[in-house]
SERO-4910 file (N, C-alpha, C, O; in steps of 0.05 Angstrom, whole numbers):
BEGIN
 pado doro    nc1    nc2    nc3   cac1   cac2   cac3    cc1    cc2    cc3    oc1    oc2    oc3
  Met    A    142   -334    431    123   -338    409     97   -340    426     97   -352    448
  Ser    A     77   -329    417     52   -338    432     40   -357    426     46   -367    404
  Pro    A     17   -371    442      5   -395    436    -14   -395    410    -27   -414    404
  Arg    A    -13   -370    395    -32   -366    373    -15   -381    349    -26   -395    332
  Ala    A      9   -376    349     26   -386    323     43   -414    335     47   -419    359
  Gly    A     50   -427    315     63   -448    316     87   -449    298     94   -427    288
  Thr    A    104   -472    293    126   -470    275    125   -490    253    145   -496    239
  Ala    A    101   -501    252     98   -519    231     99   -505    202     93   -482    199
  Gly    A    108   -523    180    107   -515    155    132   -502    147    151   -500    163
  Pro    A    135   -491    121    163   -482    115    167   -454    127    150   -438    133
  His    A    197   -451    129    200   -424    143    196   -401    124    206   -399    101
  Thr    A    182   -384    137    173   -359    119    187   -335    130    187   -330    154
  Leu    A    199   -320    110    208   -293    116    195   -270    102    195   -269     77
  Ala    A    185   -250    115    172   -233    101    183   -206    104    192   -199    126
  Phe    A    183   -188     82    195   -159     83    178   -139     79    163   -140     59
  Val    A    175   -119     95    155    -98     92    172    -73     98    193    -72    112
  Glu    A    159    -51     84    170    -23     89    150     -2     90    156     22     88
  Ser    A    123    -13     95    100      3    103     81     -9    118     77    -33    114
  Pro    A     66      4    136     42     -4    151     22    -20    133     13    -40    143
  Val    A     15    -12    110     -3    -25     97      5    -55     87    -10    -74     86
  Gln    A     34    -55     78     46    -79     72     43    -98     90     35   -121     85
  Leu    A     54    -88    120     51   -107    147     21   -117    148     17   -141    153
  Leu    A      3   -102    143    -24   -108    147    -31   -133    129    -42   -153    137
  Asn    A    -22   -128    101    -27   -150     85    -15   -177     87    -24   -198     78
  Val    A      7   -170     99     24   -197    107      7   -213    127      3   -237    125
  Leu    A     -3   -197    147    -25   -212    170    -45   -223    153    -49   -247    157
  Glu    A    -57   -211    135    -78   -221    122    -71   -245    109    -85   -266    112
  Trp    A    -50   -244     94    -41   -267     81    -37   -294    100    -45   -316     95
  Ala    A    -24   -285    122    -19   -304    140    -43   -322    154    -42   -345    161
  His    A    -64   -300    157    -89   -311    167   -106   -331    150   -120   -350    156
  Ala    A    -99   -320    122   -112   -338    102   -100   -363     94   -114   -383     89
  His    A    -76   -364     93    -59   -383     78    -44   -403    101    -40   -427     96
  Ala    A    -38   -392    121    -21   -405    143    -30   -402    173    -14   -398    192
  Pro    A    -55   -403    176    -62   -400    203    -47   -419    225    -41   -443    222
  Gly    A    -41   -402    246    -26   -417    269      2   -424    263     15   -438    278
  Val    A     13   -412    239     40   -417    234     54   -389    238     45   -369    227
  Gly    A     77   -388    255     91   -363    257    109   -359    234    119   -378    222
  Leu    A    113   -333    229    135   -327    208    152   -305    216    145   -292    236
  Thr    A    173   -300    205    192   -278    213    186   -254    196    188   -257    172
  Leu    A    180   -232    207    172   -210    194    194   -187    195    196   -173    215
  Val    A    208   -183    173    229   -167    175    219   -138    167    209   -136    144
  Val    A    221   -112    185    213    -87    181    239    -73    170    259    -72    184
  Leu    A    237    -62    145    257    -49    131    251    -16    137    243      0    119
  Ser    A    257    -10    162    245     17    165    251     42    152    275     46    149
  Pro    A    237     59    143    239     80    130    248    102    153    250     97    177
  Leu    A    252    126    142    261    147    159    236    167    169    237    180    190
  Asp    A    216    167    152    195    186    159    178    180    185    165    160    185
  Pro    A    178    196    207    168    192    229    138    180    233    133    163    250
  Met    A    122    191    217     93    180    213     91    149    208     75    134    221
  Thr    A    109    141    188    108    115    176    119    100    198    108     78    203
  Arg    A    140    106    212    156     89    231    134     86    255    131     64    266
  Gly    A    118    110    261    102    102    284     81     82    277     74     65    293
  Gln    A     70     84    253     48     63    243     61     37    245     50     18    256
  Leu    A     86     35    234     96      6    232    104     -3    263    103    -28    267
  Arg    A    111     12    283    113      6    308     90     -9    319     92    -30    332
  Arg    A     64      8    312     41     -3    324     33    -31    310     24    -50    322
  Met    A     37    -31    287     33    -54    266     46    -83    274     38   -106    271
  Ser    A     72    -70    286     90    -93    295     80   -106    322     84   -129    327
  Glu    A     68    -89    337     60    -96    363     34   -118    357     32   -139    371
  Leu    A     16   -112    334     -2   -128    327      8   -157    317     -3   -178    322
  Ala    A     29   -152    304     39   -178    290     52   -195    316     49   -219    316
  Arg    A     64   -183    335     70   -199    356     50   -214    371     55   -236    381
  Glu    A     27   -200    374      8   -212    388     -4   -231    376    -17   -245    391
  Glu    A     -4   -236    349    -10   -259    331      8   -281    331      4   -302    319
  Gly    A     30   -275    346     51   -299    348     75   -297    328     93   -313    327
  His    A     73   -273    311     96   -275    293    121   -258    308    119   -241    326
  Glu    A    148   -270    294    173   -256    304    173   -232    286    164   -232    262
  Val    A    185   -208    302    187   -184    284    217   -177    290    226   -175    312
  Arg    A    232   -171    265    259   -162    268    255   -131    255    245   -125    233
  Trp    A    265   -117    271    264    -88    262    290    -80    251    309    -82    266
  Glu    A    295    -71    227    320    -61    214    320    -33    209    303    -22    195
  Glu    A    340    -20    219    343     10    211    358     10    187    382     15    187
  Ala    A    343      4    166    355     -4    138    366     21    126    384     19    109
  Arg    A    356     46    135    366     72    120    380     90    140    385    113    135
  Gly    A    387     77    162    402     96    182    431    102    180    447     95    197
  Gly    A    439    116    156    468    120    149    475    107    125    463     88    114
  Ala    A    497    119    119    509    106     93    516     76     89    515     62     69
  Leu    A    524     71    117    533     41    120    507     21    127    512     -3    131
  Ala    A    483     32    128    463     17    140    452     -4    121    444    -25    129
  Pro    A    452      4     94    442    -19     74    460    -43     71    451    -66     67
  Phe    A    487    -38     73    509    -57     75    504    -74    100    504    -98     96
  Arg    A    500    -67    122    497    -81    146    471    -96    146    470   -119    155
  Thr    A    450    -83    135    428    -99    133    428   -121    115    418   -143    123
  Val    A    436   -118     95    436   -141     73    454   -161     83    448   -184     79
  Ala    A    477   -156     97    495   -174    104    481   -189    129    481   -214    129
  Gly    A    469   -176    148    454   -190    169    431   -207    158    425   -227    171
  Leu    A    419   -202    137    398   -215    125    406   -242    105    390   -260     99
  Ala    A    430   -241     98    439   -258     76    434   -289     85    425   -305     69
  Gly    A    440   -297    111    436   -325    124    405   -330    122    397   -350    109
  Pro    A    386   -310    137    361   -320    135    348   -320    107    328   -333    104
  Leu    A    359   -307     88    347   -306     62    353   -334     52    334   -347     43
  Arg    A    375   -343     53    385   -368     41    372   -392     51    372   -412     37
  His    A    362   -390     75    350   -414     91    319   -412     88    306   -433     92
  Ala    A    308   -391     82    280   -388     80    268   -405     56    278   -405     33
  Ser    A    246   -421     64    234   -432     42    214   -418     29    206   -426      7
  Arg    A    205   -398     40    183   -378     27    189   -351     34    195   -346     58
  Val    A    188   -331     16    192   -303     22    169   -288     12    161   -289    -11
  Val    A    156   -273     31    133   -256     25    144   -225     25    160   -217     42
  Leu    A    135   -209      3    146   -185      1    121   -165     -6    102   -172    -19
  Gly    A    124   -141      5    103   -123     -3    109   -102    -25     90    -89    -33
  Asp    A    135    -97    -36    135    -78    -56    157    -90    -73    179    -92    -64
  Pro    A    151    -98    -97    168   -113   -116    184    -88   -128    206    -92   -138
  Phe    A    174    -66   -126    188    -42   -140    210    -33   -122    228    -22   -134
  Ser    A    212    -34    -98    230    -27    -84    257    -39    -87    259    -64    -88
  Arg    A    279    -21    -89    305    -25    -95    316    -46    -75    327    -67    -81
  Tyr    A    311    -37    -50    320    -56    -26    308    -83    -30    324   -102    -29
  Val    A    285    -87    -35    272   -112    -41    287   -125    -61    298   -146    -56
  Gln    A    288   -113    -85    301   -125   -108    327   -137   -104    335   -158   -114
  Leu    A    341   -119    -86    369   -129    -79    368   -156    -61    383   -176    -64
  Leu    A    350   -154    -44    347   -181    -27    342   -205    -44    351   -227    -39
  Leu    A    324   -199    -66    313   -220    -81    337   -234    -96    332   -257   -105
  Thr    A    358   -225    -99    379   -233   -115    394   -256    -96    406   -275   -105
  Ile    A    391   -251    -69    405   -271    -53    387   -295    -45    398   -316    -39
  Thr    A    363   -292    -45    346   -318    -35    344   -339    -53    345   -336    -77
  Arg    A    341   -364    -40    337   -387    -55    310   -400    -54    303   -420    -66
  Ala    A    295   -385    -39    265   -391    -34    252   -403    -61    256   -390    -82
  Arg    A    238   -422    -62    221   -432    -82    195   -421    -82    183   -421   -103
  Asp    A    184   -410    -60    159   -398    -60    160   -367    -54    169   -357    -33
  Leu    A    150   -355    -75    149   -323    -67    124   -313    -67    108   -321    -85
  Val    A    117   -297    -51     91   -282    -51     91   -254    -49    104   -242    -33
  Val    A     75   -242    -66     70   -212    -65     46   -204    -54     24   -212    -63
  Val    A     48   -187    -33     23   -179    -19     19   -148    -32     37   -136    -43
  Asp    A     -5   -138    -29    -11   -110    -35      9    -91    -22     17    -93      1
  Asp    A     16    -73    -40     29    -46    -32     11    -22    -45     22     -2    -55
  Gly    A    -14    -26    -44    -35    -11    -53    -39    -12    -85    -37    -34    -96
  Thr    A    -44      9   -100    -51      2   -128    -29     -4   -146    -33     -8   -170
  Ala    A     -2     -5   -134     20     -9   -152     21    -39   -157     38    -48   -172
  Thr    A      3    -56   -145      1    -88   -149     -7    -89   -177      5   -102   -194
  Met    A    -28    -73   -181    -39    -75   -211    -21    -71   -232    -22    -86   -252
  Glu    A     -4    -50   -228     19    -48   -248     37    -66   -248     48    -73   -269
  Phe    A     44    -78   -220     65   -100   -223     60   -121   -240     76   -129   -257
  Val    A     32   -132   -237     27   -157   -249     26   -152   -279     34   -171   -294
  Gly    A     18   -129   -289     15   -127   -316     44   -125   -328     50   -137   -348
  Gln    A     61   -112   -317     89   -105   -323    104   -134   -326    118   -141   -345
  Leu    A     99   -150   -303    105   -181   -304    100   -195   -330    116   -208   -344
  Ala    A     73   -189   -336     62   -209   -357     73   -196   -384     75   -210   -405
  Arg    A     78   -173   -383     87   -161   -409    121   -163   -413    132   -158   -435
  Gly    A    133   -171   -391    160   -176   -391    173   -149   -390    196   -145   -399
  Glu    A    158   -130   -377    173   -102   -375    192    -99   -355    192   -116   -338
  Arg    A    208    -80   -352    225    -72   -330    204    -58   -309    185    -44   -317
  Leu    A    208    -65   -283    192    -55   -258    197    -27   -253    219    -17   -246
  Val    A    173    -13   -256    175     16   -255    148     25   -245    127     17   -254
  Arg    A    149     44   -224    125     53   -212    107     69   -232    116     83   -250
  Trp    A     84     65   -229     65     81   -252     72    108   -255     74    116   -278
  His    A     75    124   -236     75    151   -234    106    163   -245    112    186   -248
  Arg    A    122    139   -249    154    148   -259    150    141   -288    166    152   -303
  Lys    A    134    125   -298    134    111   -323    133    132   -345    116    149   -346
  Gly    A    155    128   -365    155    150   -388    176    167   -383    187    177   -403
  Gly    A    184    173   -357    208    190   -350    235    176   -359    238    152   -362
  Arg    A    254    196   -361    283    186   -368    296    171   -344    296    178   -320
  Arg    A    307    150   -353    324    136   -336    348    150   -321    364    161   -336
  Gly    A    352    152   -297    375    170   -284    398    148   -282    396    124   -289
  Pro    A    421    162   -272    449    145   -265    438    121   -247    445     98   -252
  Arg    A    422    125   -229    417    105   -204    402     83   -220    410     60   -218
  Asp    A    383     89   -236    366     72   -250    385     52   -270    381     28   -271
  Leu    A    404     66   -284    421     46   -299    438     30   -285    442      6   -291
  Leu    A    451     43   -263    466     26   -243    454      4   -230    467    -16   -225
  Leu    A    428      6   -224    411    -18   -209    395    -36   -231    379    -53   -224
  Ala    A    400    -30   -258    385    -43   -274    392    -75   -275    374    -91   -280
  Pro    A    414    -81   -271    418   -112   -268    407   -124   -245    399   -147   -245
  Val    A    406   -109   -224    391   -116   -198    359   -123   -201    348   -141   -190
  Ser    A    347   -104   -217    320   -100   -225    315   -123   -241    297   -139   -234
  Gly    A    333   -128   -264    327   -152   -282    331   -179   -266    317   -199   -271
  Val    A    349   -179   -247    349   -208   -235    322   -212   -219    309   -233   -220
  Ala    A    315   -190   -205    294   -191   -189    265   -199   -204    248   -215   -197
  Arg    A    266   -186   -224    243   -194   -242    244   -222   -254    222   -232   -261
  Arg    A    267   -236   -258    267   -262   -263    257   -279   -240    241   -297   -242
  Arg    A    268   -270   -218    262   -281   -191    231   -288   -188    221   -310   -182
  Leu    A    218   -262   -195    191   -261   -192    170   -274   -217    145   -273   -219
  Thr    A    187   -285   -234    171   -298   -257    176   -331   -252    197   -342   -252
  Pro    A    152   -343   -249    152   -372   -245    165   -387   -261    166   -381   -285
  Gly    A    176   -409   -251    193   -427   -272    204   -450   -256    214   -446   -234
  Gly    A    204   -474   -268    215   -497   -256    202   -501   -230    178   -503   -231
  Arg    A    213   -503   -209    204   -510   -184    197   -482   -168    188   -482   -145
  Arg    A    200   -462   -180    193   -433   -164    164   -426   -170    155   -426   -193
  Arg    A    151   -419   -147    124   -415   -147    121   -386   -139    134   -375   -121
  Val    A    100   -374   -155     97   -345   -148     66   -339   -146     50   -345   -163
  Glu    A     60   -325   -123     33   -324   -112     31   -289   -111     50   -275   -104
  Val    A      5   -278   -119      0   -253   -114    -27   -256    -94    -48   -268    -99
  Phe    A    -21   -243    -75    -47   -242    -51    -53   -211    -52    -37   -194    -45
  Ser    A    -81   -205    -64    -88   -180    -67   -117   -176    -64   -133   -194    -68
  Ser    A   -124   -152    -58   -150   -140    -58   -156   -123    -83   -178   -112    -86
  Met    A   -135   -121   -100   -137   -104   -124   -150   -122   -144   -152   -147   -141
  Pro    A   -157   -108   -167   -168   -128   -193   -141   -128   -208   -129   -108   -216
  Val    A   -134   -155   -211   -111   -154   -231   -120   -171   -255   -136   -189   -254
  Gly    A   -105   -161   -277   -114   -172   -301    -87   -178   -315    -66   -170   -304
  Asp    A    -86   -193   -340    -63   -201   -355    -43   -218   -334    -19   -215   -333
  Ile    A    -56   -237   -319    -40   -251   -304    -18   -269   -316    -24   -285   -334
  Pro    A      6   -268   -308     29   -284   -320     24   -314   -321     14   -324   -300
  Ala    A     28   -327   -340     28   -356   -338     44   -366   -311     66   -358   -304
  Gly    A     28   -383   -298     39   -395   -274     40   -383   -245     47   -394   -224
  Val    A     30   -357   -249     24   -341   -224     -1   -347   -211    -22   -345   -224
  Thr    A     -2   -354   -186    -27   -358   -171    -37   -329   -162    -22   -310   -158
  Val    A    -62   -327   -161    -75   -299   -147    -90   -307   -126   -108   -324   -130
  Gly    A    -87   -301   -105   -107   -302    -81   -119   -277    -75   -107   -255    -76
  Ala    A   -144   -281    -68   -162   -253    -60   -160   -249    -32   -169   -265    -15
  Asn    A   -150   -227    -25   -150   -212      3   -176   -201      9   -182   -179      0
  Ser    A   -193   -215     25   -216   -205     35   -217   -189     61   -238   -181     71
  Phe    A   -195   -185     72   -192   -168     97   -209   -182    120   -221   -170    137
  Ala    A   -209   -214    118   -219   -229    139   -208   -223    163   -224   -217    181
  Trp    A   -180   -222    169   -165   -216    196   -176   -191    206   -182   -190    230
  Thr    A   -180   -168    188   -184   -144    202   -213   -146    211   -219   -138    233
  Arg    A   -231   -158    194   -257   -154    205   -262   -173    234   -278   -166    252
  Gln    A   -247   -198    234   -245   -213    258   -235   -199    284   -244   -202    307
  Arg    A   -212   -182    275   -196   -172    302   -210   -146    309   -209   -140    333
  Phe    A   -224   -129    292   -235   -106    302   -266    -98    292   -276   -106    271
  Gly    A   -277    -83    308   -306    -73    298   -328    -93    309   -322   -111    326
  Pro    A   -350    -89    299   -359    -67    277   -359    -40    292   -363    -36    316
  Pro    A   -353    -21    272   -350      6    282   -374     21    290   -396     12    285
  Arg    A   -372     42    301   -394     61    310   -397     77    287   -377     89    281
  Ile    A   -421     83    269   -422    100    253   -435    126    255   -458    128    264
  Thr    A   -420    149    246   -428    177    254   -451    186    230   -456    173    210
  Arg    A   -461    210    237   -479    221    214   -466    239    195   -478    247    175
  Thr    A   -439    246    202   -424    260    184   -409    245    163   -413    220    161
  Ala    A   -390    258    144   -374    244    127   -346    250    131   -339    273    137
  Asp    A   -327    229    127   -299    231    129   -286    232    103   -297    223     83
  Met    A   -261    244    103   -251    244     73   -223    231     79   -213    231    102
  Val    A   -211    220     58   -186    203     60   -165    222     41   -170    229     18
  Gly    A   -144    227     53   -126    240     38   -109    224     21   -108    200     24
  Thr    A    -94    239      0    -76    223    -16    -50    237    -22    -47    261    -20
  Ser    A    -29    220    -29     -3    235    -38      3    244    -64     26    249    -71
  Leu    A    -17    246    -77    -16    251   -107     -3    280   -112     10    285   -133
  Val    A     -6    294    -95     12    321    -94     43    318    -91     60    328   -106
  Glu    A     46    303    -72     75    294    -62     89    278    -84    113    280    -87
  Thr    A     76    263   -100     88    247   -120     91    265   -147    104    257   -167
  Gly    A     78    288   -146     83    305   -167     64    299   -189     71    305   -212
  Val    A     39    289   -185     22    281   -207      3    304   -204     -1    319   -224
  Val    A    -10    309   -181    -31    333   -183    -23    357   -171     -8    357   -151
  Asp    A    -33    382   -183    -22    407   -175    -36    414   -146    -60    411   -142
  Ala    A    -20    424   -129    -25    428   -103    -52    448    -99    -71    443    -84
  Asp    A    -50    471   -117    -76    491   -112    -98    475   -117   -116    473   -101
  Ala    A    -99    460   -143   -125    450   -152   -131    424   -133   -154    415   -134
  Tyr    A   -116    414   -118   -122    391    -98   -135    403    -77   -158    396    -73
  Val    A   -124    424    -61   -134    439    -41   -167    449    -48   -186    444    -33
  Glu    A   -169    462    -71   -194    471    -74   -214    447    -80   -237    448    -73
  Ala    A   -204    427    -93   -224    403    -95   -229    392    -69   -253    387    -65
  Val    A   -215    388    -52   -216    379    -27   -240    399    -12   -259    390      1
  Arg    A   -237    424    -15   -252    442     -2   -282    439    -14   -302    437      0
  Ser    A   -283    438    -39   -310    435    -53   -323    413    -46   -347    413    -41
  Leu    A   -308    390    -45   -318    365    -40   -329    363    -10   -351    353     -4
  Ala    A   -312    372      8   -324    371     39   -349    389     41   -369    381     53
  Lys    A   -349    410     31   -369    428     30   -396    417     17   -418    424     26
  Ala    A   -394    402     -1   -416    388    -19   -427    366      2   -451    363      6
  His    A   -412    353     11   -420    323     26   -418    330     57   -425    311     71
  Gly    A   -412    350     68   -411    354     99   -394    340    111   -401    330    133
  Ala    A   -366    335     99   -345    324    113   -333    341    135   -329    365    132
  Thr    A   -327    327    155   -312    343    180   -284    334    187   -270    348    202
  Arg    A   -276    310    176   -252    299    184   -235    291    160   -246    281    140
  Tyr    A   -210    295    161   -192    290    137   -171    271    148   -155    280    164
  Phe    A   -171    244    139   -150    226    144   -127    228    127   -129    220    104
  Ala    A   -102    239    138    -79    244    123    -68    220    115    -68    201    131
  His    A    -58    219     89    -39    198     81    -13    202     94     -5    225     99
  Arg    A      2    179    101     26    181    114     48    201     99     64    215    111
  Arg    A     47    199     71     64    217     60     55    244     55     67    256     37
  Glu    A     39    254     64     27    283     58     46    300     77     52    294    100
  Ser    A     54    322     63     72    341     75     56    359     97     33    367     93
  Thr    A     69    365    118     60    382    141     49    412    129     29    422    137
  Glu    A     64    422    111     57    444     97     28    444     83     12    462     87
  Lys    A     23    424     69     -1    417     53    -23    415     74    -43    429     72
  Leu    A    -20    396     94    -39    390    115    -48    415    131    -71    416    140
  His    A    -30    434    135    -34    460    149    -53    479    133    -70    494    143
  Arg    A    -47    476    105    -61    494     87    -90    481     86   -109    497     86
  Leu    A    -95    454     84   -119    443     82   -135    449    105   -159    453    102
  Ala    A   -124    449    130   -142    456    155   -147    484    155   -170    489    164
  Val    A   -133    503    148   -137    527    144   -160    538    123   -178    553    130
  Glu    A   -157    529    101   -174    534     78   -200    516     74   -218    523     60
  Thr    A   -199    494     90   -228    478     85   -238    476    109   -262    468    108
  Gly    A   -227    480    136   -240    478    162   -241    450    172   -252    445    193
  Leu    A   -228    430    155   -229    403    164   -212    393    185   -188    399    185
  Glu    A   -222    380    201   -200    370    223   -181    346    210   -188    324    202
  Ile    A   -154    355    211   -136    339    203   -129    316    222   -122    321    245
  Val    A   -132    290    215   -126    265    231   -103    253    220   -102    250    196
  Arg    A    -82    245    236    -60    230    230    -62    204    240    -59    199    264
  Pro    A    -70    184    221    -78    159    234    -52    145    248    -30    149    239
  Glu    A    -57    126    271    -31    113    282    -30     89    266     -8     78    261
  Leu    A    -54     78    255    -55     55    242    -65     53    212    -79     73    205
  Pro    A    -62     38    195    -71     35    166   -101     46    170   -113     45    191
  Leu    A   -112     57    148   -139     66    151   -163     48    153   -185     53    163
  Glu    A   -154     22    140   -173      1    144   -181     -6    170   -204    -11    176
  Leu    A   -159     -7    189   -161    -17    216   -174     10    231   -191      7    248
  Ile    A   -168     33    225   -179     56    235   -209     58    231   -224     64    250
  Ala    A   -217     53    206   -248     51    198   -257     31    212   -278     36    223
  Arg    A   -249      9    214   -260    -16    227   -264    -13    255   -283    -23    265
  Arg    A   -246      2    269   -248      5    295   -269     28    305   -280     30    326
  Gly    A   -271     44    284   -289     69    287   -280     85    306   -259     80    318
  Pro    A   -295    107    311   -319    116    296   -315    124    264   -294    136    258
  Val    A   -331    119    248   -326    126    218   -349    139    211   -370    132    220
  Gly    A   -346    160    192   -369    175    178   -388    154    162   -379    133    154
  Arg    A   -414    161    159   -432    145    143   -422    143    115   -423    121    103
  Thr    A   -410    165    104   -398    168     82   -368    170     83   -358    185     99
  Val    A   -352    153     64   -325    161     67   -318    171     38   -323    159     17
  Leu    A   -305    192     38   -299    205      8   -270    200      3   -254    201     22
  Ser    A   -262    196    -22   -239    188    -30   -229    199    -58   -247    199    -75
  Phe    A   -208    207    -66   -197    208    -93   -188    179   -100   -186    162    -83
  Pro    A   -183    176   -128   -172    148   -132   -146    138   -115   -125    150   -113
  Ser    A   -151    117   -106   -129    105    -83   -133     81    -78   -152     70    -88
  Thr    A   -116     68    -64   -119     41    -54   -148     36    -39   -161     17    -44
  Val    A   -155     55    -21   -174     53     -2   -203     49    -18   -222     38     -7
  Val    A   -203     57    -42   -233     50    -55   -230     21    -62   -249     14    -77
  His    A   -218      6    -59   -216    -23    -63   -220    -35    -35   -237    -51    -29
  Thr    A   -201    -24    -18   -200    -40     12   -222    -33     30   -235    -51     41
  Leu    A   -227    -13     32   -249     -4     49   -275    -18     48   -286    -28     68
  Pro    A   -284    -20     23   -310    -40     18   -307    -67     33   -325    -78     45
  Leu    A   -286    -75     31   -276   -102     44   -277   -103     74   -290   -119     87
  Ala    A   -262    -83     83   -258    -79    116   -284    -74    127   -289    -81    150
  Leu    A   -301    -61    111   -325    -46    124   -351    -64    116   -373    -57    122
  Ser    A   -344    -87    103   -364   -102     93   -386   -112    116   -377   -122    136
  Gly    A   -413   -109    113   -432   -111    131   -439    -86    148   -455    -89    167
  Thr    A   -427    -64    143   -433    -41    154   -449    -24    135   -452    -31    111
  Glu    A   -459     -4    142   -477     14    129   -459     36    114   -470     51     98
  Val    A   -434     37    120   -418     59    108   -416     58     74   -415     38     59
  Arg    A   -415     82     67   -420     83     38   -391     96     26   -383    118     36
  Ile    A   -376     84      8   -351     95     -2   -356    108    -29   -367     96    -47
  Ala    A   -348    134    -30   -353    148    -52   -325    159    -64   -309    173    -51
  Val    A   -322    154    -85   -294    162    -99   -297    186   -120   -314    184   -137
  Cys    A   -281    207   -118   -283    229   -136   -266    225   -159   -244    215   -152
  Asp    A   -268    229   -183   -252    225   -204   -231    250   -203   -236    270   -190
  Ile    A   -209    246   -215   -186    267   -217   -193    280   -246   -196    266   -267
  Asp    A   -197    308   -245   -199    322   -270   -171    322   -282   -150    324   -269
  Pro    A   -172    319   -309   -144    320   -324   -132    347   -323   -108    349   -330
  Ala    A   -146    369   -314   -136    396   -314   -120    399   -287   -102    416   -285
  Trp    A   -127    381   -266   -110    381   -242    -84    369   -247    -67    377   -230
  Leu    A    -77    354   -264    -52    343   -270    -29    364   -274    -34    385   -286
  Thr    A     -5    358   -264     19    374   -266     29    369   -292     24    348   -304
  Glu    A     46    390   -302     64    383   -329     84    361   -329     96    353   -350
  Asn    A     87    353   -304    111    334   -299     98    309   -294    114    291   -290
  Ala    A     71    301   -295     54    281   -289     60    257   -313     62    263   -337
  Ser    A     62    232   -302     68    215   -322     46    213   -345     22    214   -339
  Pro    A     55    210   -372     34    209   -396      9    189   -388    -13    195   -396
  Arg    A     13    168   -371     -5    148   -367    -23    152   -339    -40    136   -333
  Ala    A    -16    176   -325    -25    182   -302    -56    180   -304    -67    164   -289
  Gln    A    -69    193   -318    -97    200   -326   -111    170   -325   -129    163   -309
  Gly    A    -99    156   -344   -111    129   -349   -110    108   -326   -127     91   -320
  Phe    A    -88    111   -314    -84     96   -290   -105     99   -265   -117     81   -254
  Leu    A   -106    127   -260   -124    136   -239   -148    128   -247   -159    115   -229
  Ser    A   -164    131   -273   -187    126   -277   -190     91   -274   -211     82   -265
  Gly    A   -171     76   -282   -171     49   -278   -177     41   -249   -193     23   -243
  Val    A   -164     54   -233   -166     52   -204   -194     53   -194   -205     36   -180
  Thr    A   -208     78   -204   -234     80   -196   -249     63   -211   -263     47   -199
  Gly    A   -248     61   -240   -271     41   -253   -270     16   -245   -289      1   -249
  Thr    A   -248      5   -233   -250    -26   -228   -256    -29   -199   -259    -52   -189
  Ala    A   -260     -8   -186   -272    -10   -154   -298    -21   -156   -314    -14   -173
  Arg    A   -305    -42   -136   -332    -50   -131   -341    -39   -106   -325    -32    -89
  Asp    A   -366    -37   -103   -383    -30    -81   -377      0    -75   -375      6    -51
  Val    A   -373     17    -92   -365     45    -88   -384     62   -104   -393     52   -125
  His    A   -390     87    -95   -405    107   -109   -383    125   -123   -365    137   -111
  Arg    A   -389    126   -151   -369    144   -163   -381    171   -167   -403    173   -177
  Leu    A   -366    192   -160   -372    220   -161   -355    230   -186   -332    222   -192
  Ser    A   -374    254   -203   -355    266   -219   -336    286   -206   -339    296   -184
  Ala    A   -318    289   -223   -296    308   -215   -310    336   -206   -328    346   -220
  Val    A   -302    346   -181   -311    368   -173   -294    392   -184   -271    390   -192
  Ser    A   -309    417   -183   -293    441   -195   -268    447   -175   -271    447   -151
  Ala    A   -245    450   -189   -224    461   -173   -217    491   -179   -194    500   -174
  Ala    A   -236    507   -190   -231    536   -195   -231    550   -170   -249    545   -153
  Pro    A   -209    569   -165   -211    580   -144   -238    596   -138   -253    606   -155
  Ala    A   -240    598   -111   -263    611   -103   -265    641   -105   -246    654    -96
  Val    A   -286    653   -115   -285    683   -118   -290    698    -94   -289    723    -94
***
């Protein structure tokens, strides 16, 4: 353990499955437990890009004095059983558990084991907004882009686990629940404490960035999640890039190789696969004077990470015509809410996604 961290205070166990979750655990530790080391458990996914970013973020966590435990949680049929069995002891002894994705079946299963009296939920993107609302309304935990769909056999099988996890995440008795977020959260459940993530660690650790004269664009996985039509998305990116002089496209870690290749060919944008979460990439620089985005987490986080710079964040609304027939009935309202609640951003009307003649 590095000299930056100590061992005072309750033992904290953090679970992350994405680079953004890991970043927000570091932000929480900086804001709430400075100088206190925690054990950070990475439940590694299989996606190579996500794994690469998690490796780099793990290095930063170790430099901050935290212990990192890498779990090949999805490496074969027996991996989940080995992972859960290996974590049972630490979970029972942890005084505080920090988690990044309350919708994760893996995390929900682990929550059935813990005896921790303090639970902290850090941001996993815009899903945090939905989680708080569902918790307040006593609803089952379902990701926003799946809400309204039919429950499958796996959902029914794991329903008891999800129910226990929701009860664990509901404050009561001596159990305390905190949400540490840069997202706007409303309908806060009684007893839940909300802490503001201002990205102070990111600003202290990196930058300020060099600002270029061009514009950058931020990618989204709305096509991959079945919300937005691929053809409409590619044409919207092409129109937006042309209108604002964008030269680079920062790919979301879940975007498919096929779609990114098509974007490069049809838009002329340079496709960049970031090695770290975009908040850190932008803070390190160089970054465009304007950053263009569709409704996503970054319209809330980038203004905080780039606070004090001259970078302008512009967000383009999603035209209802771009939605697929399989999109959740509440997709448009949720995406509009993501944009409408963002602070310090310039809002753009939806661009035309009609095929070029």
